[in-house]
C-alpha positions in Angstrom: 23.5 -35.2 21.8 23.8 -31.2 23.3 24.9 -31.0 26.6 23.7 -27.9 28.5 26.3 -25.9 27.7 26.0 -26.8 23.9 22.3 -25.6 24.4 23.0 -22.6 26.6 25.1 -21.5 23.6 22.8 -22.2 20.9 20.5 -20.0 22.3 22.2 -16.9 22.9 23.5 -17.5 19.1 20.1 -17.6 17.8 19.1 -14.7 20.8 21.8 -12.5 18.9 21.0 -13.7 15.0 17.5 -13.1 15.6 18.4 -9.6 17.2 20.5 -9.0 13.9 18.6 -10.6 11.1 18.5 -8.3 8.3 14.9 -9.5 7.7 11.8 -10.1 9.2 11.4 -13.2 7.6 14.7 -14.2 8.9 13.7 -12.9 12.7 10.8 -14.7 12.7 12.5 -18.2 11.6 15.2 -17.3 14.3 12.2 -16.7 17.1 10.6 -20.1 16.3 13.8 -21.9 16.9 14.5 -20.2 19.7 11.2 -22.1 21.7 13.5 -25.4 20.5 16.2 -24.9 21.8 15.3 -23.5 25.2 12.7 -26.4 26.0 13.7 -28.0 29.2 16.0 -24.7 30.5 15.4 -22.8 33.4 13.4 -19.6 33.3 17.1 -18.4 34.7 19.1 -19.7 32.0 17.1 -18.4 29.4 17.0 -14.7 31.0 20.3 -15.1 31.4 21.0 -16.2 27.5 18.8 -13.1 26.4 21.2 -10.8 27.9 24.1 -12.1 26.3 22.3 -12.2 22.7 21.4 -8.5 23.9 24.9 -7.4 24.4 26.1 -9.3 21.3 23.7 -7.9 19.2 24.9 -4.1 20.9 28.6 -5.0 19.8 27.3 -6.4 16.2 25.8 -2.8 15.3 28.5 -0.9 17.3 31.0 -3.1 14.7 29.1 -2.3 11.8 28.3 1.6 12.9 32.6 1.8 13.3 32.9 0.0 10.2 30.9 2.5 8.1 32.1 5.1 9.3 35.6 4.5 9.1 34.6 3.7 5.4 33.1 6.6 4.7 36.3 8.1 5.6 38.5 6.3 3.4 35.9 7.2 0.5 36.4 11.0 1.2 39.9 10.9 3.1 41.2 14.4 1.6 44.6 13.0 3.4 46.8 10.2 3.1 47.4 10.4 6.7 43.9 10.1 7.1 42.9 7.7 4.3 45.9 5.2 6.1 44.0 5.5 9.3 41.0 5.0 8.6 41.6 1.7 6.1 43.1 0.3 9.4 39.8 0.9 10.9 37.5 -0.3 8.2 39.8 -3.7 8.5 39.4 -3.8 12.2 36.0 -3.2 12.9 35.3 -5.7 9.3 36.6 -7.9 10.7 34.0 -8.9 13.1 31.3 -8.5 11.3 29.3 -11.2 8.9 29.3 -11.5 5.1 25.7 -9.8 5.1 26.5 -6.9 7.3 30.1 -6.4 5.5 28.0 -6.2 2.6 25.3 -4.0 3.8 28.1 -1.9 5.8 29.6 -1.1 2.3 26.2 -0.6 0.4 25.6 2.0 3.4 28.8 3.6 2.9 28.3 4.2 -0.5 25.1 5.9 -0.5 25.9 7.7 2.6 29.2 9.3 0.5 26.5 9.8 -2.7 24.1 11.7 0.0 27.4 14.1 1.4 28.1 14.8 -2.3 24.9 16.2 -3.2 
């Protein structure tokens, strides 16, 4: 049985997933699950959970963007000093990402580097 705090945290988590899901199918599944999770919650609790999820999603997007940028720098650095600093940033921001975000960030960085070559 979920406590009210667990229910709130579950809703924040599912809303965050819905906002950061990579496919429309995943987004739809997450949104459907939020209906069941939010049953019995007050409108104020639901709105608070939405605000928290939006902040979480923004932080996740920022971390991925920073990860990709640092990874591109690692791949294109022309000095050891820049390469070393960017590598630390890759590790810092990469630790904040899910496995799926991490993998897609690597692919995005590779595409960016390829585009820069042309």
